N, C-alpha and C positions, 0 to 999 in steps of 0.2 A: 546625554550621558558623558559621565566621567572615564576619566583614562582606566582607572580599576576594572568598572563595566563594561569596556570594550576590550580589556585584557580578558577580563573574565566570561565573555560570549568568544573571542577567536579562539580559547581554548578548549570549550564547550564545545564549539562547530571542529575544533580538529579530532578532539577526542570521539563525537558521537556522527560525523558526517557519513561516514561508511554503513552503520545500525540505521541510519534515519534513510539513508538511500535506497536500501534491501528494501525496507518498509514501504516508500513510495514505489518501488519497481513494483511489489505486490500490489500496491492499488494500481497503477496504471499499465504494467506489461508491458512498456516501453519505454526507452532508456530518457530517449530527449524528452519526454512527457514528465518522467520524474525527477528529471535535472530539475525541469520549471515549477514542478510540484515543492519540490523541496528548496530550490533557491524563494518562493514566493511564502513559503512559510516562514524559512529565515529571515525573511524582511518583515515578517509581523512579529516575528519575537524578537528580533534588534528593537525596534521599535518601544516594543513594552520591557524590554529586558529587566530593566529594575524591578520590574513586580514579577515577572514570569521565572527568573533565578532564582530566588528564594522561597519556590515553591518544587514544582515537579517540572523541569522543562522538557522531557520527552515526552511524557503527557498529554501536556501542551501543544507541543507539535503532532504528534500522532492525532491530536483533535482538529485543529489548522486541517493537516494537509487530508483528513478523510471529510473534513466539511467542505476545503474547497476541492475535492475531486469529484467531489459530487453535486458542487456547482456549477462546478466545470462541464459535466455532461447536461447540465440542464439548460447551459447555452445554444442559442440558436446557432453556432458556427461547430460545434461538435460534432464531428465525424464527416465532414465535408472533406478532407483530405482525398487525392488522389492516390490511388496505387500505382506505384511504377511498376511495371512488365519486366524490368530487369532487378533483381535484390542485388545489393554489395555482396561479396566473397566474403566469408568468416572464416577467421581459422577453426578447426575442430579437433579435439583431442582425437586419440587415437580411439578409443569407443563412442560408437555415434549412439548408439540405443537409448542414454540415460539422455542426451541431448535431444533426441527425437522424443522421448518423454515430456522432458522442460517444452520443448515446443509445443506438445499439443496440450500439456497445461495450462500455457500461458495464453495461447488461443482463445482456451475453452475460459478461461480466466476473462478475457478481456469480451467474451459473450454474456457476461453477468451481468447483472444490474450493479452501479456503483455502491448503493447499501450492500448487498450481497457479498460482491466483493472487499469491501471492506472490512466485514464481520467474519471471513474466512480468513482473511490475510491476518487481521488482528489477531485471533485466536488461535489459530494453526503455525504461521511465522512468529509471530511477537508473542505469541504463548500468553498471552492476558487472561486475566479470570472474565464470568458474563456481568460480571458488574462493573470493571472497568471498562469493556467493549461497550455495553450500557450507554456511559458515562459520556463516552469519546462520538456515541455515532449519535447521540442526542435521542434515547429509547428505552423502554424497561428491558430487565434483563430475560424476561420471557419471552420478549420478540428477539430478543438476542439468538436464543435459543431456535425460535422458529427460525427466522432468518439464517442462521447458520446451517439448520437441516434440510430447508429448500433450496438454499445456495449449494449444497454436496449432491444433493437427488437432481439438480441442474447437472453439476460438473460430471456424475454418474452418465448423466445421456449424453453427454457433449465431447467427454473422454472416457469410453469404455476401456481404453487399454490401460488407463491405471491399474495398478495391483489393488486387490480389493483391501490388502491391509492399509493400505496409504490412504484407504477413505473411510474408514471405520468412523465414525462418528464419536466425542470425547462423550463418555459418561459420568 
């Protein structure tokens, strides 16, 4: 890769990494896994940057992260980590109601299948249309709508404390 392409990649990463990390967090629910997922996707983008930079790099990276997350979920080693009895202390803002709700939502998202989680994150966090989600996940738009409906239905069961207005489906 030439110096101009390396510089272009560095600028892209500096400008877009926060947004891409939020997306990775939505997919994984864990900061360390999100960092790993993002780094893995960026490594793939770097190898193909000459081609990727002239298209839509954000879409390319979201697609790589979706597919990578689904592949990680399928690996036999997934979920073999043992939980610790003692959690590290975390600094909490003055109001804890929002924190409790976010934690409940994160836990519920973590219990969804990777495809359901990916569709919900792409639809509600990234605000992408069904056609683009279908392309990223590798299915048809009708399947995206079905996955979103089933994912929301499962979230309502797993996290009933969510406000109904937050859980309304996009019409």
